[in-house]
Short mmCIF file of the C-alpha atoms (twelve columns), coordinates in Angstrom:
data_MODEL
# 
_entry.id   MODEL 
# 
loop_
_atom_site.group_PDB 
_atom_site.id 
_atom_site.type_symbol 
_atom_site.label_atom_id 
_atom_site.label_alt_id 
_atom_site.label_comp_id 
_atom_site.label_asym_id 
_atom_site.label_seq_id 
_atom_site.Cartn_x 
_atom_site.Cartn_y 
_atom_site.Cartn_z 
_atom_site.pdbx_PDB_model_num 
ATOM 1   C CA . MET A 1   138.298 -8.706  -107.087 1 
ATOM 2   C CA . ARG A 2   137.634 -7.062  -103.313 1 
ATOM 3   C CA . ILE A 3   138.512 -9.584  -100.521 1 
ATOM 4   C CA . VAL A 4   137.132 -8.664  -96.791  1 
ATOM 5   C CA . LEU A 5   139.502 -9.984  -93.936  1 
ATOM 6   C CA . LEU A 6   137.268 -10.118 -91.253  1 
ATOM 7   C CA . ARG A 7   138.553 -10.951 -87.181  1 
ATOM 8   C CA . HIS A 8   136.505 -13.604 -85.654  1 
ATOM 9   C CA . GLY A 9   134.381 -12.382 -82.720  1 
ATOM 10  C CA . GLU A 10  135.163 -12.322 -79.275  1 
ATOM 11  C CA . THR A 11  136.244 -15.624 -77.050  1 
ATOM 12  C CA . ASP A 12  136.732 -16.192 -72.841  1 
ATOM 13  C CA . ARG A 13  140.364 -15.780 -73.373  1 
ATOM 14  C CA . ASN A 14  139.845 -12.501 -76.186  1 
ATOM 15  C CA . ALA A 15  137.606 -10.984 -72.781  1 
ATOM 16  C CA . GLU A 16  140.345 -12.031 -70.246  1 
ATOM 17  C CA . ASP A 17  143.240 -10.263 -72.463  1 
ATOM 18  C CA . ARG A 18  145.426 -13.417 -73.125  1 
ATOM 19  C CA . PHE A 19  146.811 -15.117 -76.262  1 
ATOM 20  C CA . GLN A 20  144.715 -18.220 -77.781  1 
ATOM 21  C CA . ALA A 21  147.346 -18.810 -80.767  1 
ATOM 22  C CA . GLN A 22  145.943 -21.949 -82.402  1 
ATOM 23  C CA . ALA A 23  144.289 -22.988 -79.226  1 
ATOM 24  C CA . ASP A 24  140.445 -24.375 -80.565  1 
ATOM 25  C CA . ILE A 25  138.313 -21.788 -78.656  1 
ATOM 26  C CA . PRO A 26  135.087 -21.471 -79.314  1 
ATOM 27  C CA . LEU A 27  132.914 -17.779 -79.101  1 
ATOM 28  C CA . ASN A 28  131.356 -16.645 -75.940  1 
ATOM 29  C CA . GLU A 29  127.561 -14.985 -75.916  1 
ATOM 30  C CA . THR A 30  129.374 -11.722 -76.699  1 
ATOM 31  C CA . GLY A 31  131.113 -12.979 -79.820  1 
ATOM 32  C CA . VAL A 32  127.997 -15.294 -80.642  1 
ATOM 33  C CA . ARG A 33  126.246 -11.922 -81.082  1 
ATOM 34  C CA . GLN A 34  129.024 -9.555  -82.676  1 
ATOM 35  C CA . ALA A 35  129.042 -12.596 -85.202  1 
ATOM 36  C CA . GLN A 36  125.135 -12.514 -85.593  1 
ATOM 37  C CA . GLU A 37  125.204 -8.808  -85.942  1 
ATOM 38  C CA . VAL A 38  127.484 -8.663  -88.507  1 
ATOM 39  C CA . ALA A 39  125.884 -11.408 -90.308  1 
ATOM 40  C CA . ARG A 40  122.905 -8.907  -90.375  1 
ATOM 41  C CA . SER A 41  124.866 -5.964  -91.414  1 
ATOM 42  C CA . LEU A 42  125.727 -7.648  -95.058  1 
ATOM 43  C CA . ARG A 43  124.167 -6.854  -98.136  1 
ATOM 44  C CA . LEU A 44  122.049 -9.961  -99.984  1 
ATOM 45  C CA . ALA A 45  123.316 -11.104 -103.371 1 
ATOM 46  C CA . LYS A 46  126.599 -8.897  -102.781 1 
ATOM 47  C CA . TRP A 47  129.246 -11.676 -101.910 1 
ATOM 48  C CA . ALA A 48  130.786 -14.387 -104.071 1 
ATOM 49  C CA . ALA A 49  131.640 -16.921 -100.828 1 
ATOM 50  C CA . VAL A 50  132.566 -17.023 -97.432  1 
ATOM 51  C CA . TYR A 51  135.955 -18.435 -96.100  1 
ATOM 52  C CA . SER A 52  137.702 -19.079 -92.713  1 
ATOM 53  C CA . SER A 53  139.995 -20.674 -90.622  1 
ATOM 54  C CA . PRO A 54  139.158 -24.237 -89.629  1 
ATOM 55  C CA . LEU A 55  139.537 -23.017 -85.802  1 
ATOM 56  C CA . ALA A 56  136.146 -22.748 -83.807  1 
ATOM 57  C CA . ARG A 57  136.126 -19.295 -83.439  1 
ATOM 58  C CA . ALA A 58  136.466 -17.994 -86.797  1 
ATOM 59  C CA . ALA A 59  134.515 -21.331 -88.365  1 
ATOM 60  C CA . GLN A 60  131.770 -19.901 -85.746  1 
ATOM 61  C CA . THR A 61  131.830 -16.661 -86.979  1 
ATOM 62  C CA . ALA A 62  131.752 -17.611 -90.938  1 
ATOM 63  C CA . ALA A 63  128.761 -19.575 -90.228  1 
ATOM 64  C CA . TYR A 64  126.468 -16.673 -89.495  1 
ATOM 65  C CA . ALA A 65  127.448 -14.822 -92.285  1 
ATOM 66  C CA . ALA A 66  127.475 -17.937 -94.685  1 
ATOM 67  C CA . GLY A 67  124.376 -18.801 -93.679  1 
ATOM 68  C CA . ARG A 68  122.819 -15.226 -93.987  1 
ATOM 69  C CA . LEU A 69  123.997 -14.270 -97.181  1 
ATOM 70  C CA . GLY A 70  123.302 -18.281 -98.647  1 
ATOM 71  C CA . VAL A 71  126.512 -18.829 -100.126 1 
ATOM 72  C CA . PRO A 72  129.243 -21.543 -99.962  1 
ATOM 73  C CA . HIS A 73  131.298 -21.623 -96.460  1 
ATOM 74  C CA . LEU A 74  135.153 -22.611 -97.200  1 
ATOM 75  C CA . ARG A 75  137.220 -23.858 -94.420  1 
ATOM 76  C CA . VAL A 76  140.961 -23.127 -95.308  1 
ATOM 77  C CA . ASP A 77  143.865 -24.135 -93.293  1 
ATOM 78  C CA . GLY A 78  146.182 -21.767 -94.082  1 
ATOM 79  C CA . LEU A 79  144.148 -19.361 -92.767  1 
ATOM 80  C CA . ARG A 80  144.835 -20.353 -89.242  1 
ATOM 81  C CA . GLU A 81  146.440 -17.777 -86.682  1 
ATOM 82  C CA . ARG A 82  150.044 -17.851 -85.974  1 
ATOM 83  C CA . HIS A 83  151.562 -20.799 -83.452  1 
ATOM 84  C CA . LEU A 84  152.595 -19.069 -80.575  1 
ATOM 85  C CA . GLY A 85  154.386 -22.258 -78.920  1 
ATOM 86  C CA . THR A 86  154.452 -21.164 -75.037  1 
ATOM 87  C CA . LEU A 87  153.278 -17.356 -75.158  1 
ATOM 88  C CA . ASP A 88  149.402 -19.595 -75.947  1 
ATOM 89  C CA . GLY A 89  147.123 -18.689 -72.770  1 
ATOM 90  C CA . GLN A 90  149.653 -16.066 -70.781  1 
ATOM 91  C CA . ASP A 91  148.236 -12.816 -69.836  1 
ATOM 92  C CA . ARG A 92  149.394 -10.482 -72.296  1 
ATOM 93  C CA . ALA A 93  149.254 -7.378  -70.065  1 
ATOM 94  C CA . GLU A 94  151.292 -9.195  -67.382  1 
ATOM 95  C CA . PHE A 95  153.614 -10.303 -70.475  1 
ATOM 96  C CA . ALA A 96  153.896 -6.934  -71.895  1 
ATOM 97  C CA . ARG A 97  154.925 -5.457  -68.610  1 
ATOM 98  C CA . ARG A 98  157.953 -8.600  -67.895  1 
ATOM 99  C CA . HIS A 99  158.645 -8.829  -71.456  1 
ATOM 100 C CA . PRO A 100 158.387 -5.342  -73.341  1 
ATOM 101 C CA . GLY A 101 160.919 -5.860  -75.755  1 
ATOM 102 C CA . THR A 102 159.818 -9.479  -76.483  1 
ATOM 103 C CA . LEU A 103 156.120 -8.239  -77.026  1 
ATOM 104 C CA . ARG A 104 157.269 -5.483  -79.472  1 
ATOM 105 C CA . ARG A 105 159.214 -8.270  -81.350  1 
ATOM 106 C CA . LEU A 106 156.183 -10.200 -81.538  1 
ATOM 107 C CA . LEU A 107 154.710 -7.627  -83.238  1 
ATOM 108 C CA . THR A 108 156.811 -6.113  -85.480  1 
ATOM 109 C CA . ASP A 109 159.627 -8.780  -86.360  1 
ATOM 110 C CA . PRO A 110 158.781 -11.121 -88.772  1 
ATOM 111 C CA . ASP A 111 161.580 -13.718 -88.295  1 
ATOM 112 C CA . TYR A 112 160.609 -13.803 -84.161  1 
ATOM 113 C CA . ALA A 113 159.484 -16.811 -83.634  1 
ATOM 114 C CA . PRO A 114 158.381 -17.242 -79.591  1 
ATOM 115 C CA . PRO A 115 159.962 -20.810 -77.992  1 
ATOM 116 C CA . GLY A 116 157.456 -23.527 -79.593  1 
ATOM 117 C CA . GLY A 117 155.872 -20.939 -82.085  1 
ATOM 118 C CA . GLU A 118 155.971 -20.020 -85.767  1 
ATOM 119 C CA . SER A 119 157.836 -16.971 -86.657  1 
ATOM 120 C CA . GLY A 120 156.191 -13.843 -88.194  1 
ATOM 121 C CA . ARG A 121 157.528 -14.452 -91.749  1 
ATOM 122 C CA . ALA A 122 156.403 -18.033 -91.777  1 
ATOM 123 C CA . ALA A 123 152.461 -17.179 -90.580  1 
ATOM 124 C CA . ARG A 124 152.352 -14.534 -93.192  1 
ATOM 125 C CA . SER A 125 153.646 -16.913 -95.682  1 
ATOM 126 C CA . ARG A 126 151.211 -19.752 -95.433  1 
ATOM 127 C CA . PHE A 127 148.629 -16.939 -94.917  1 
ATOM 128 C CA . CYS A 128 149.184 -15.056 -98.156  1 
ATOM 129 C CA . ALA A 129 149.362 -18.036 -100.061 1 
ATOM 130 C CA . ALA A 130 145.706 -18.833 -98.899  1 
ATOM 131 C CA . LEU A 131 144.839 -15.419 -99.898  1 
ATOM 132 C CA . ARG A 132 146.714 -16.073 -103.520 1 
ATOM 133 C CA . ASP A 133 144.352 -19.128 -103.806 1 
ATOM 134 C CA . ILE A 134 141.251 -17.045 -102.749 1 
ATOM 135 C CA . THR A 135 142.041 -14.339 -105.579 1 
ATOM 136 C CA . GLU A 136 142.878 -17.171 -107.873 1 
ATOM 137 C CA . ALA A 137 139.721 -18.952 -107.315 1 
ATOM 138 C CA . GLY A 138 137.863 -15.123 -108.087 1 
ATOM 139 C CA . CYS A 139 139.763 -14.355 -111.062 1 
ATOM 140 C CA . ASP A 140 136.913 -12.952 -112.905 1 
ATOM 141 C CA . ARG A 141 137.783 -9.237  -112.545 1 
ATOM 142 C CA . GLY A 142 134.089 -8.206  -111.897 1 
ATOM 143 C CA . ALA A 143 133.239 -10.844 -109.282 1 
ATOM 144 C CA . PRO A 144 131.675 -9.820  -106.225 1 
ATOM 145 C CA . PRO A 145 133.883 -9.757  -102.960 1 
ATOM 146 C CA . ALA A 146 134.945 -12.568 -100.254 1 
ATOM 147 C CA . LEU A 147 134.880 -12.674 -96.802  1 
ATOM 148 C CA . VAL A 148 137.413 -14.326 -95.227  1 
ATOM 149 C CA . VAL A 149 137.164 -14.982 -91.531  1 
ATOM 150 C CA . THR A 150 140.514 -15.332 -89.731  1 
ATOM 151 C CA . HIS A 151 142.524 -13.802 -86.969  1 
ATOM 152 C CA . GLY A 152 144.327 -10.823 -85.526  1 
ATOM 153 C CA . GLY A 153 147.501 -12.092 -85.463  1 
ATOM 154 C CA . VAL A 154 148.050 -13.160 -89.005  1 
ATOM 155 C CA . LEU A 155 145.760 -9.658  -89.791  1 
ATOM 156 C CA . ASN A 156 148.535 -8.063  -88.067  1 
ATOM 157 C CA . LEU A 157 151.346 -9.251  -90.170  1 
ATOM 158 C CA . LEU A 158 149.756 -8.907  -93.276  1 
ATOM 159 C CA . THR A 159 148.969 -5.254  -92.636  1 
ATOM 160 C CA . ARG A 160 152.301 -4.775  -92.019  1 
ATOM 161 C CA . ALA A 161 153.639 -5.937  -94.696  1 
ATOM 162 C CA . LEU A 162 151.269 -4.400  -97.242  1 
ATOM 163 C CA . THR A 163 151.891 -0.334  -95.507  1 
ATOM 164 C CA . PRO A 164 155.377 0.926   -95.530  1 
ATOM 165 C CA . SER A 165 157.030 0.719   -91.689  1 
ATOM 166 C CA . VAL A 166 155.784 4.281   -91.393  1 
ATOM 167 C CA . ALA A 167 152.292 3.565   -91.642  1 
ATOM 168 C CA . ALA A 168 151.706 0.245   -89.812  1 
ATOM 169 C CA . PRO A 169 149.148 0.002   -87.593  1 
ATOM 170 C CA . ASP A 170 150.175 -0.155  -83.814  1 
ATOM 171 C CA . VAL A 171 147.019 -1.859  -82.320  1 
ATOM 172 C CA . LEU A 172 145.822 -5.285  -83.727  1 
ATOM 173 C CA . VAL A 173 142.294 -5.258  -85.511  1 
ATOM 174 C CA . GLY A 174 139.244 -5.456  -83.189  1 
ATOM 175 C CA . THR A 175 137.272 -8.622  -82.642  1 
ATOM 176 C CA . CYS A 176 134.669 -8.354  -85.960  1 
ATOM 177 C CA . GLY A 177 136.654 -5.733  -87.164  1 
ATOM 178 C CA . ALA A 178 137.482 -6.080  -91.171  1 
ATOM 179 C CA . VAL A 179 140.527 -4.860  -93.101  1 
ATOM 180 C CA . CYS A 180 139.233 -4.593  -97.062  1 
ATOM 181 C CA . LEU A 181 141.903 -5.393  -99.381  1 
ATOM 182 C CA . ASP A 182 141.171 -4.734  -103.656 1 
ATOM 183 C CA . THR A 183 143.813 -7.256  -105.884 1 
ATOM 184 C CA . GLU A 184 144.728 -7.089  -109.579 1 
ATOM 185 C CA . TRP A 185 146.647 -9.197  -111.737 1 
ATOM 186 C CA . ALA A 186 150.074 -8.068  -112.238 1 
ATOM 187 C CA . ALA A 187 151.547 -7.852  -115.677 1 
ATOM 188 C CA . GLU A 188 153.492 -11.187 -115.510 1 
ATOM 189 C CA . GLY A 189 149.720 -12.420 -114.575 1 
ATOM 190 C CA . ARG A 190 149.918 -12.827 -110.749 1 
ATOM 191 C CA . PRO A 191 147.993 -11.526 -108.158 1 
ATOM 192 C CA . ARG A 192 148.621 -9.020  -106.250 1 
ATOM 193 C CA . ALA A 193 146.851 -6.564  -103.729 1 
ATOM 194 C CA . ALA A 194 146.620 -2.603  -101.903 1 
ATOM 195 C CA . LEU A 195 145.015 -2.610  -98.283  1 
ATOM 196 C CA . ARG A 196 142.474 -0.282  -98.739  1 
ATOM 197 C CA . TRP A 197 141.357 0.052   -95.508  1 
ATOM 198 C CA . TRP A 198 142.003 -1.269  -91.919  1 
ATOM 199 C CA . ASN A 199 140.086 -2.031  -88.727  1 
ATOM 200 C CA . VAL A 200 136.618 -0.874  -89.981  1 
ATOM 201 C CA . ALA A 201 133.210 -2.457  -89.857  1 
ATOM 202 C CA . PRO A 202 132.509 -4.761  -92.560  1 
ATOM 203 C CA . GLN A 203 129.569 -3.562  -94.287  1 
ATOM 204 C CA . GLU A 204 132.310 -0.436  -94.752  1 
ATOM 205 C CA . CYS A 205 133.977 -2.659  -97.307  1 
ATOM 206 C CA . GLU A 206 130.968 -2.649  -99.482  1 
ATOM 207 C CA . LYS A 207 131.605 0.838   -101.219 1 
ATOM 208 C CA . PRO A 208 132.744 0.586   -104.417 1 
ATOM 209 C CA . PRO A 209 136.426 1.414   -104.987 1 
ATOM 210 C CA . ASP A 210 138.234 4.824   -104.949 1 
ATOM 211 C CA . PRO A 211 140.102 5.621   -108.589 1 
ATOM 212 C CA . ALA A 212 143.629 5.938   -106.352 1 
ATOM 213 C CA . HIS A 213 144.941 3.938   -103.697 1 
ATOM 214 C CA . PRO A 214 145.740 5.062   -100.394 1 
ATOM 215 C CA . PHE A 215 148.925 2.563   -100.501 1 
ATOM 216 C CA . PRO A 216 150.708 0.286   -103.812 1 
ATOM 217 C CA . PHE A 217 150.033 -2.781  -104.208 1 
ATOM 218 C CA . VAL A 218 152.021 -5.955  -103.488 1 
ATOM 219 C CA . ASP A 219 152.445 -8.708  -105.074 1 
ATOM 220 C CA . PHE A 220 151.487 -12.095 -103.062 1 
ATOM 221 C CA . ASP A 221 154.167 -14.135 -104.195 1 
ATOM 222 C CA . ASP A 222 156.993 -11.652 -102.848 1 
ATOM 223 C CA . LEU A 223 155.341 -12.758 -99.128  1 
ATOM 224 C CA . ILE A 224 155.328 -16.314 -99.828  1 
ATOM 225 C CA . THR A 225 158.435 -17.915 -99.044  1 
ATOM 226 C CA . ASP A 226 159.459 -22.189 -99.950  1 
ATOM 227 C CA . ASP A 227 157.166 -24.491 -98.771  1 
ATOM 228 C CA . LEU A 228 159.924 -25.236 -95.838  1 
ATOM 229 C CA . THR A 229 160.207 -22.092 -94.582  1 
ATOM 230 C CA . ALA A 230 156.748 -21.739 -94.783  1 
ATOM 231 C CA . LYS A 231 156.158 -24.919 -92.453  1 
ATOM 232 C CA . GLU A 232 159.079 -23.888 -89.945  1 
ATOM 233 C CA . VAL A 233 157.865 -24.347 -86.180  1 
ATOM 234 C CA . THR A 234 160.701 -23.768 -83.577  1 
ATOM 235 C CA . ARG A 235 161.602 -25.851 -80.504  1 
ATOM 236 C CA . ALA A 236 161.765 -25.410 -76.885  1 
# 
């Protein structure tokens, strides 16, 4: 089964280059246009379902795709963006200028959690738990792909976990850009995923898989911690 992970369309905070984390910000006019263009680009009768984060910017983007494709739209809480605590709303460029080391840790160190926010490992854990459930829901090997509309921060965490450190992407997926995963079942009967393409137009992910994968399969369970850790939020 293929899972196509789509970053939501643009918001005003994206346009202003500000952290927005779990703030519930809707699409702006550009974001609406991007979401509509993505929906029109997807082939009919080729998709099983559309899943999304419940945050407005992702749910709006997903609604256009689900309406165009005529498939269910299911909101999944685990697909939310990473909680960034006191960083929420701050100017990214200014933060990078004043705290370059902290920004680097935010993007690359899964054990770092900003004050009042979520560690990268905890965010990745509940995101991968949601993806595991989606994979299990489409367990038929011949099932059509699923479209999952989510956020740049959690996509960054996932792609780093699925690639060797030397090959990890160094920039976030663009608004309405896609990450393509191929999933399969390990010998033990657990779902696992391999990164196929990163930061591409979503219609590119409709291509059939090549015989070989550029990166190895990773068991979802290896990226999921226990419930206590997954819900951990640091205090300011």
